KOLSE-677176 format. One record per atom (N, C-alpha, C): x, y, z. Coordinates in pm, whole numbers, plus 50000, padded with zeros to 5 digits. Example, Ala and Ser with C-alpha at 12.3 -4.5 7.8 and 13.67 -1.06 7.14 Angstrom:
REM residues 2
513194943150780
512304955050780
513204967050780
512854977550708
513674989450714
512905000350787
//
This chain:
REM residues 472
534505024950220
533205018450211
532085028850191
532145039450273
531125049950261
531235056850126
532485058750079
532695065249949
532075056949837
532255043849844
531695034949742
530175035349745
529615035449866
528155036149880
527615049149822
528335060149848
527905073249796
527955073349644
528995066849585
529085065949440
527915058149381
527515047449451
526345039649407
525095048349407
524935056449513
523765065049523
523735075349411
524885081049382
524955091249279
524725085349140
524955072149128
524745065548999
523325060748979
522465062249078
521075057849065
520345066848966
519735060748866
518975068148765
517555062748763
516585070948800
515205066348811
514285072248705
514825079948610
514045084848496
512765091948543
512935101548636
511785108148696
510965116248594
511635121548491
510955130348395
511015125248252
511505113048233
511625107548098
511085093348094
510605088747978
510125074947966
511255064947990
510895053148038
511885042648064
512475037647931
513805038047915
514405032647792
514145017647779
514145012847657
513824998647633
514794989347704
516064992947712
517064984247775
516834982747925
516094991847986
515834991248130
514514984348164
513784979948065
512494973448092
512684959148139
511724954548217
511874941748286
510704932448254
510994919448261
509984909348236
509074907248355
508054898948334
507034896948438
507604890648564
508704882948551
509274876148669
509744886248772
510314897248726
510764907748817
509594913148899
508444914748835
507274920348903
506604909948992
506664897348951
506124886849036
506844886449169
508174887149164
508944887249288
508714899749369
508624911249299
508414923949370
507074923849443
506014919949373
504684920049435
504564909349544
505144897649520
505094887149623
505844891549748
507014897949729
507774902649844
507114914149915
506544923449836
505924935249896
504664931749972
503904922149922
502604919249982
502594906650069
503734899950079
503924890050185
504774897050287
504124904450374
504804915350442
504554915250592
505274924150657
505074925750801
503644929250838
502994937150753
501614940950784
500664929050779
501064918350708
500214906250707
500074900450849
501104902650931
501044898151070
500124907051154
499654918051095
498704926851163
497304924651107
497184924750975
495864924050911
495194910650938
495934899550924
495344886350952
494764885451093
495534889251196
494984889251331
493814898851351
493814910251280
492704919651296
491394913951243
491454905451143
490234898651098
489684889651208
490604883051279
490184874851393
489584883751502
490264894651533
489804903751638
488454909751606
488174912251476
486904918151435
485804907751411
486064895351445
485004885351442
484554881051304
485474880451207
485114875051075
484864860151087
483854855151016
483624840751015
484534834150912
484754821150926
485664814050837
485184814550692
483904812250669
483374812150533
483464825950469
483094836250545
483174849950493
484614853550457
485564849150540
486954852650517
487494845750391
487284832750380
487834825050268
487264829950135
485954831650129
485324835850003
485574850649975
485484858850079
485704873250063
487104876250013
488114869350067
489484871450021
489694866249879
489064855049846
489194849449712
488714859349606
487544864949627
486954873949528
487564888049535
487784893049653
488344906549667
489734907649606
490564897349627
491904897549569
491864896049417
490884888649365
490714887649220
490424901349159
489534908849221
489214922249172
490434931549180
491264929649282
492474937849295
493444934849180
493644922149149
494534918249039
494034924048907
492734923148883
492164928548760
492314943748754
492254950248869
492434964848872
493854968648832
494854961048880
496234963548841
496424960948690
495884949548644
496164945248507
495384953148402
494164957148433
493294963248332
493194978448344
493444983848462
493364998448480
494725005048481
495634999848562
496915006548584
497975002848480
498184989948457
499294985448373
499224990548228
498044990548163
498014995448024
498475009848009
498095018548103
498545032448097
500025033348129
500475025548227
501895025748267
502805022148151
502445011848074
503325007147967
503175015247838
502165023547829
502055032547715
502775045847742
502635050947864
503245063847898
504695062447946
504945052148029
506275049148084
506885060848161
506035067948234
506495078748322
505935076448460
506485083248559
506005081548696
504595087448712
503925082748814
502625088548849
502755103648867
503845107848928
503985121748969
504185130948849
504915126248749
505075134148627
503755134148548
503045122948551
501745122348482
500765132048545
500725132548677
499855142048748
500205156348710
501505159148701
501935172648665
501465176348525
501505167048432
501085169748294
499575172448284
498815166048371
497355167948369
496945179848455
497495180648574
496975189748676
497735202848689
498945203348638
499755215348656
500695213848775
501775221248772
502835219548872
502365222249014
501515232449034
501115236049170
500175225649231
499195221349154
498275211049205
499025197749223
499955194849132
500735182549143
501555182449272
502105193949309
502885194649432
502015191949555
500815197649554
499885195249666
499555180449677
499235174349563
498905160049561
500105151649605
501285154749552
502445146549580
502875147249726
502665158749789
502965159849932
502025150850013
500735151149979
499765142450046
500125127950021
500425124749896
500775111149858
502015106349933
503055114449932
504285110750000
504085108750149
503295117450211
503035116350355
502275103550386
501285100250303
500525087850323
501435075650313
502335075850213
503265064750198
504195063650317
504605075050373
505465074850492
504765067750608
503515071150630
502765064950739
502595050050716
502325046250590
502145032050559
503435024250582
504535029550532
505825022950552
506185022650700
505775033050774
506045033350917
505415021850992
504205018050951
503535006751017
504304993850993
504924992550877
505674980450846
506974979850926
507614991350941
508814991851024
508484988251169
507334992951216
506914989851353
506714974851372
506174968251271
505974953751279
507324946651290
508284950551207
509614944551214
510254946651351
510014958451408
510614961651538
510144952351649
508924947251640
508434938051744
509244925151746
509834921351631
510664909351627
512104912351666
512614923951625
513974927851661
514104928751813
513034932951879
513084935052024
512934922452107
512744910652045
512534898352122
513704895152217
514974895552171
516074892252264
516194902052380
515634913952364
515764924352467
514514925652552
513584916052533
512314916252607
511634929852593
511504934352469
510934947452439
509484948352483
509104958452563
507684959952600
506844962852476
505734955852462
504904957152342
503654965352370
503184972152265
501974980252277
500744971452272
499614977252314
498324970252307
497464976452197
496374969652162
495514974352054
494964988252080
494914992252207
494345005352242
495395016352253
496695013052238
497765022852256
497935031552132
498255044252154
498495053652046
499905059352047
500475061452166
501775068152179
502885057952204
504155061652178
505285052652207
505255047952351
505545035152371
505385029352505
506685029152587
507845030752521
509115030452594
510235035952507
511345039752570
512525044252496
513115032852415
513085020752470
513645009252398
512875006452270
511575009152271
510765007652150
511215017752043
511405030152084
511825040651991
513195037351932
514115032552015
515465029251968
515435017651869
514645007651897
514544996051807
513955000151673
512915008251677
512295013251552
513315021151471
514135029251538
515125037451468
516125028651392
516585017951454
517545008951390
516935002551265
515724997251279
515054990951165
514795001151054
514385013051093
514085023450994
515305027650915
516465028650980
517695032550911
518085022050807
518035009250844
518384998550751
517454998650630
516165000050656
515175000050548
515395011750454
515665023350509
515875035350428
517115034150340
518185028350393
519405026750315
519175018150191
518365007650205
518054999050089
517225006849988
516225014050036
515345021549945
516125032349870
517155038049933
517945048549870
518695043749747
518915030649736
519695025249625
518895023949497
517575026549502
516785027049380
516005014349351
515255014649240
514315003949208
514994990449193
516134989849124
516794977049099
517114969749229
517674976949325
518034970649452
516784966749531
515744975049526
514494971949595
513894959149539
513834958149404
513254946349340
514084933949369
515414935249365
516284923649389
516124918549532
516044927649628
515864923649768
514554915849784
513484920549720
512194913849730
512224900149664
512884899049548
512964886349477
513704875749558
514744880049629
515504870649711
514694866149832
513994875649894
513314872850021
511974865850005
511254868749895
509854864349883
509644849249899
510384840549829
510104826149842
510274821149984
511314825750051
511554821250188
510464826250284
510044838750269
508994844350354
507724836150345
507354832650224
506124825050201
506174811750275
507294804850264
507434791750327
507364792850479
507974803150536
507944804750682
506524807750729
505804816350657
504414819250692
503604806250701
503684798250595
502874785950589
503354775750693
504684774250705
505214764450800
504824767750943
504884780650977
504534784751114
503074781751143
502184784651047
500754782151068
500484767251083
501114759150999
500904744551006
501444739051137
502564744651183
503204739551305
502334741151429
501514751651433
500724754051554
499314748151547
498924742751431
497564737351420
497264726551524
498204717451556
497884707451660
497494713551794
498004725451825
497634731951951
496184736351952
495584737451833
494164740851822
493304728351804
493954716651807
493214704151795
493144698451655
493914704351561
493914699351423
495044689251407
494704676551394
495694665951377
495604659351240
494554662151165
494414657351028
493654667750947
493734666650815
493144676750727
491654678450754
490974667650780
489534668250802
489114676150925
490044678351017
489724685951139
489754701051118
490384705351009
490694719650996
489454728450993
488494725250907
487374734550888
486554736051017
486354725051089
485594725951214
486314734751315
487634733151324
488424741451415
488434756051369
488524757951236
488544771551181
487294779251220
486144772651214
484874779451243
484624781051393
485194772151474
484884772551618
485964779351702
487234778951656
488324783851741
489184794751678
489074796951547
489934807051483
489084818951437
488294816651331
487414827251280
485994824051326
485724827751447
484504823251515
483264831351482
483464843151423
482334852051398
482014861051516
482814860151623
482594868151742
483774877651763
483564891051757
484664900351774
485174900851918
486434904751934
486984906952067
486354919452129
486394920952261
485814932752326
486374945752270
485474955052236
485874967952184
486114968452034
485964957051964
486194956551820
484864954951746
484734961351629
483504960451551
483414946951479
482224943551431
481984930851364
482214932151213
483014922951155
483284922851011
482424912150942
481844915950827
481044906850745
481814903250617
481174895350531
481754892050401
482104904650323
481234914750326
481444926750245
482614935050297
482834935150429
484014941850483
485284935550425
485304922350424
486494915050380
486694916650230
485614915150152
485704916450007
486234930149967
485634940750022
486044954149982
487404957850040
487734952850158
489054955650210
490124949050124
489914936350086
490884929350002
491054936449868
489964941449812
490014948349684
490644962249698
490274969449801
490644983549812
491804986449906
492374976449972
493464979750066
494674985249991
494814981849864
495844987849779
495254996549670
494105002549699
493405010649601
494285021949547
495095027949633
495955038849587
496935034149481
497315021449486
498335016449395
497765012249260
496565006149258
496025001849129
494975011549075
493855013149142
492835022549096
493355036849107
494125039549212
494715052849230
495935055449144
496415045249072
497475046348971
498875048949028
499095047249157
500435049449209
501455040049146
501025028049107
501965018449050
502265021148903
501835032548851
502395037148724
503915038248737
504365042248856
505785044348880
506575031348877
505925020348912
506585007248914
506394999948782
505164999348734
504854991748612
505354998548485
505825010748493
506425017148375
507675009648329
508245001448418
509404993348383
509024980448309
507754977048304
507324964248247
507434964248095
507774952748038
507854951547893
506464952247830
505464946147896
504094946547846
503134948747962
501904952747930
500894955348032
500504942648108
500794931048050
500434918348115
501174916348247
502234924048268
502934923348397
502014927048512
500914934148484
499954937448589
499374925148655
499294914048580
498774901648638
499744895548739
501004900048737
501974895248835
501594899348977
500704909148988
500214913049121
499524901449192
499104891349117
498494879449178
499464872649274
500774873849246
501754868249337
501674874349475
501334887049481
501164893549610
499794891149670
498774891449584
497404890349636
497094876449690
497504866049617
497094852549659
498114845549746
499344850449747
500314845149842
500294853449970
500394866549953
500414875350070
499044878150128
498164883550044
496864888050096
495844876850109
496214864850071
495304853550093
495914843950195
496944836650154
497494826550244
498164832750366
498854843950349
499534849850464
498544855450566
497424861250519
496404866050613
495764854350688
495514843350616
494964831550682
495974825850782
497234824850740
498264819150828
498454827450954
498524840750938
498734849251055
497504849151146
496324847351088
495124845951170
495184833451257
495694822451201
495864810051278
496854812251392
497964818851362
498974821651466
498374830251578
497574839951539
496974848851639
495974841351727
495234832051667
494274824151745
494994816151853
496154810451819
496944803151918
497444812652027
497904824451986
498364834552082
497244838252179
496034840152128
494904843652215
494584832452313
494654820152264
494334808852352
495374807152462
496614811152433
497684809852532
497744821852628
497124832952588
497244845352666
495894851152707
494894842452721
493574846652770
493034858952697
493014858152561
492464868852478
493144882352505
494464882052521
495234894352542
495074903852424
495044916752452
494954926952347
496324932252306
497394925052346
498744929352314
499024927452165
499764937152109
500144936751968
501524930251959
501604917851906
502844910351917
503154901851794
503284907751675
503624899751556
504934891951573
505984898651624
507264891951642
507194880151737
506734882051860
506614870851952
505704859651903
504624863151832
503734852851778
504484843951681
505214850051587
505974842251488
507114834551554
507734840651656
508814833851728
508294821451800
507134822551859
506534811151929
506284799551832
505854802851709
505484792551613
506674786551541
507664794751507
508754790051420
510134793751471
510244797751596
511544800851652
512184813051588
513524812751578
514234824351522
513884826451375
513564815751303
513154817251163
511884825551154
510944823351246
509704831151247
509954845651279
510814848251379
511124862151416
511834869251301
512794862251238
513514868251126
512584870751009
511604861950991
510604863750885
509844876850904
509464879951028
508744892451056
509624904451024
510904903551061
511824914651035
511954917250885
512234906650810
512454908050666
511154911750595
510034906050640
508734909050576
508394923850589
508684929550704
508434943850721
509314952350632
510584948250618
511514955950537
511184954950388
510814942850340
510524941250197
509314949350154
508414952250246
507264960350211
507544975150231
508264978550335
508594992650358
509514998050249
510404989550194
511334994150091
510655000549972
509774993249898
509144999549782
508215010949820
507675010549942
506785021349986
507575034150009
508735033050073
509605044750091
510105049549955
510405040049865
510835043649730
509775052049660
508505047749670
507415055349609
507295069149675
507395069449807
507285082149878
508415091549836
509625086049816
510745094149773
510515100349636
509935092549544
509615097849411
508575109149421
507595107149510
506555117349525
507145130549574
507965129749676
508535142049732
509585147849638
510305139249566
511315144149472
510705152449361
509455149049325
508765156849222
508425170949272
508345172549405
508125185749465
509435193349476
510535185749493
511875191749505
512745186649391
512465190549268
513125184449151
514625186849145
515145197049213
516575199849208
517365191049305
516665184249393
517325175349489
517435161349428
518535154549453
518705141049401
517735131549472
517335121049401
516325111849454
516785105349584
518075101449592
518515094449712
518485103349835
518765116349818
518705125549932
517275127349980
516345128449886
514935129749922
514445116949990
514885105449938
514495092649999
515005091650143
516195097050169
516725097250305
515825105350397
515405117050352
514505125450432
513185118250457
512655112050352
511405104650364
511555093150463
512705086350458
512955075350550
512985079850695
513535091650720
513575096950857
512165100350907
511345106050817
509945108950854
509205095950883
509415086050798
508775072950814
509155066550947
510435067050979
510915061051103
510325067951225
510205081051218
509575088451327
508115084151345
507405083051233
506005078951239
505855064951296
506835056151267
506765042251312
506825040951464
507285051151531
507375050651678
505995050651743
504955054651668
503615055951725
502785043551694
502465035451794
501735022951773
500365024851706
499795036751717
498465039051659
498445036151510
499585037951441
499645035051298
499285020651269
499715011751358
499464997551338
498114993451395
497784998851511
496534994951576
495314998651492
495415009651419
494315014151333
494635011651186
495415001151159
495924999051023
494804996950921
493784989250956
492714986750859
492034999750818
491735008250915
491095021050883
492045030350809
493335030250849
494275039050781
494465035150635
494615022050610
494795017350472
493595021250386
492395019850442
491185023650368
491165038750341
491545046750441
491565061250425
492615065550323
493775059650332
494885063050241
494485060450096
493855049150069
493405046249934
492315055649888
491425059149978
490295067849944
490765081849908
491715087149982
492205100749957
492895101849821
493625091349781
494395091849658
493625086749536
492515079749560
491745073649451
491255083349344
490745095349378
490195104149273
491195107449163
492475108849198
493475111749094
493635100148998
493455088049048
493495076448959
492355076748859
491175080548905
490035081848815
490275092848712
490895103748756
491215114948666
492175110248556
493215102948595
494175097948495
493495088448398
492655079648449
491955069948363
491095077048258
490295086648302
489405093848210
490215102748116
491235109248168
492055118148086
492745110347974
493175098148003
493905090147906
492985083347804
491895077347852
491055069047764
489835076447708
489215085147789
487915090747752
488025104547687
488835113347745
488925127047693
489175127647542
490145120247487
490375121147342
489165116847259
488325108247317
487165103047244
485955112147249
485985122247337
484865131547345
485305145847309
486455146547245
486915159447194
487555168647295
488025163347406
488675171447508
490175168847508
490935178647559
492385177547559
492865169247678
493695159047652
494415152047758
495665159947793
496185157447912
497415164347956
497295179447937
496195184947984
495875199047958
496945208548009
497455205948129
498445215048187
499715215348102
500145203848054
501345203347971
501155210747839
499935210147784
499655216647656
499505231747669
498845236047777
498485250247788
499375257947886
500185250947964
501035257748061
500335261048191
499145255648215
498425258148340
499225252848459
499245260248566
499895255848690
498905249148785
497625252048764
496595246648854
495355243748769
495105231148744
493965227048662
492735225648752
491825235248742
490655235148830
489725223348802
489725218348681
488905206548652
489335194848739
490625192548748
491145181648830
491015184848979
491305197249017
491255201149158
489845199549215
488855204649143
487475203549190
487015189049195
487455181249098
487095166949098
487645160149222
488895162449253
489525156349370
488815160749498
488635173749515
488055178949639
486605174749656
485805176249552
484375173149563
484115158149577
484985149949519
484845135549539
485025131949685
486025137649749
486255134849890
485135140449977
484605152149940
483465157750012
482265148349999
482035143149880
480915133949858
481085121349943
482315116249953
482565104450035
482305107150183
482705118950229
482445122650368
480945123550394
480205129450302
478755130650318
478075116950321
478535107950234
477995094350234
478265087550367
479465089850418
479835083950546
478995089450661
478795102650662
478085109150773
476575107150763
476025109550645
474565109250629
474035094950624
474675086550542
474195072850525
474815063150625
475855067650696
476515058750792
477355047950726
477715049850599
478505039950526
479935039750579
480445027850612
481795026750666
482835029850559
484025033550604
485085037950514
485485027150414
485335014350451
485725003450363
484905003150234
483705008850236
482795007850122
482735020450037
483505030550073
483365043450006
484135044449874
485095035849853
485945036749735
485195035049605
484245025649600
483535023049474
482635034549433
481725039449518
480935051149477
481805063449456
482895064449532
483805075849516
484455076049378
484845064249327
485485063649196
484505068149087
483275063349093
482285067348992
481945082249004
481935087349126
481705101749144
482815109849079
484075105349097
485215112349037
485145111948884
484755100448830
484635099048684
483615108848628
482455109348690
481375118148642
481805132848655
482375136348770
482775150248792
483845154648692
484825146148666
485905150148576
485405151848431
484465143348391
483895144748256
483055157448247
482205159748347
481315171348346
482125184348352
483085185048444
483895197148455
484745199248330
485225188548271
485995189648148
485175195648036
483935190948023
483045196347920
482735211147947
482525214448073
482185228248107
483365237748084
484535234148134
485675243148130
486315243647991
486585232047935
487295232047806
486415236747691
485185232147685
484295235947574
483905250647584
483685255347707
483205268847727
484315279147707
485525276047759
486585285847758
487295286847622
487595275047566
488305275147440
489765278847460
490565278047354
492005280047367
492405294247405
491605304347366
491975318247396
491945320847547
490915316047614
490825318047759
491925310347830
492215298347781
493285290547840
494625297947826
494805304647713
496035312247690
496145323747789
495005330547816
494985341647913
495325336448052
494695324948090
494965319148222
496445315548237
497015310748128
498415306848133
499315318648164
498945330448115
499785342248130
499545349648262
498515345848335
498215352848461
499265349748566
//
C-alpha cells in the first residue's frame, strides 16, 4: 500500500517551470468546484462569528458582503485570470522571471510561510470538531498558546491527513473539493435554518427583525472593536487579496482553458463568503444565547449542536478542503526555492510546519487581522506582475527583465515591494487607518512606484549597464 502511494507521489507532475500542456487544461466546472470547496471552509465557522463578535449590523453585513464579494470576483476574473491563461506558469516562476532568482526566493519564502499559517488556522478549526467525542478543551478568543496536550494531538492527526491529500497534487486536491463542496453547502444552510426557531424565527417574516435584534445587533462583545459597512466591504474584497490582486492564483488558473474561469470564483464568494458567513453567524448567535456570551472558540461544538454528527463532520471536511489547496500553494512556493527537491517532499515539509502552527489558537483568534496582513504583504508583487505584463511593453520598458538580462535581484521590483509596505505602515501609524483599508492605497502606491522606478532604472542604465550588473 505504501509502495503504491509512493509511486503515485513520484508520478505527480505539476509543471513548475513549463506552461500547462493543452491536454491538462480544465473547464470552468473544475474551478467552480475548487473555489466553492475552498471557500466554503472551516474558516467560515470563524469569520462569520467574528462579525457577530465585532458588532456588525445586519444591514451593513448583508450589503457589505454583497458588494465586497462582487469586487473580489471581478479581481479574479479581470486581473488574475487573463495573465494566468496567457502565461500558464506558476506565480513563483513568473516572479523569478521578473525579479530574479534571489529576490524570488525571498518572496517565495514569505509567501510559503504565510500560506502555512493560513492553512494552520483551517486545520485548527477542523480539530475542534474531531475533539468532540473526547471532550477536547477549547481555547477562548483571548488565548494565544496551546491549551492542552490533547489539543496538540488532535491537530497533529488532522494535519497529517490534510498534508497527505495535498501531496498528491492539483488533480486530487480539485477532485476532493468537487466531491465535498455540494454537501458542505447544504449542511451550512441546513444547520442555520434548524436553529432559527431557537431565536424566535418561526416564519420568513420574522427573520429580519430577529437578525437586527438578536444576531447582528451592532453591539460588539466585550474587548472587541466595532465593525462598520466599510470594514465588511473591504474585508470581503481583500480577505483573498493575495490570491487575486496578489496573483497567487496564477498557479491555479494556469490550468483553465479560458480566462473566463476566473468568474468561477463566484462559487466560493457567494456560497462560502456570503451564505456560509451568514449561516455561521446565526449558529454563533445561538451559541452565545445558550452560553451567556461565552468567549470560547467552538466551531465544532456549534455545528454539532445545530446538525449533530453531520454538522461536526462538515467542520472537519470544510477545514480540510480549504487547507488542501493552501498547503499545495505553499508547497509550490517553497519548491521554487528548493528546485532540486520533488514537489511532494516539499509539500510534506510544508504540511509539518502548517500542523505545528495550527497548535497555536492565536492563528484563529486573530484570523481577521492575519488574513488582512497576509494579503497586504503579498499584494505589491501582484501589482508588479500586472504592470510588468500590461503596461511595461506599452511604455517601452522590458517585461520579465531578470529572465532577459540574467539579473538575480531586480531592484526595481525590490524597492517597489519594500517601499509599498513602508507606505502602508506609515498610513497606518500616522493616519490611524486600520489594516483592512490599506490594500487599496497600497496597490496604487505599488503601481506608481514600479512605473517610476522602471523608467528611472531601465531608461537611465540601458542594456550595457544591465550587462555589467549581470556579470557582477
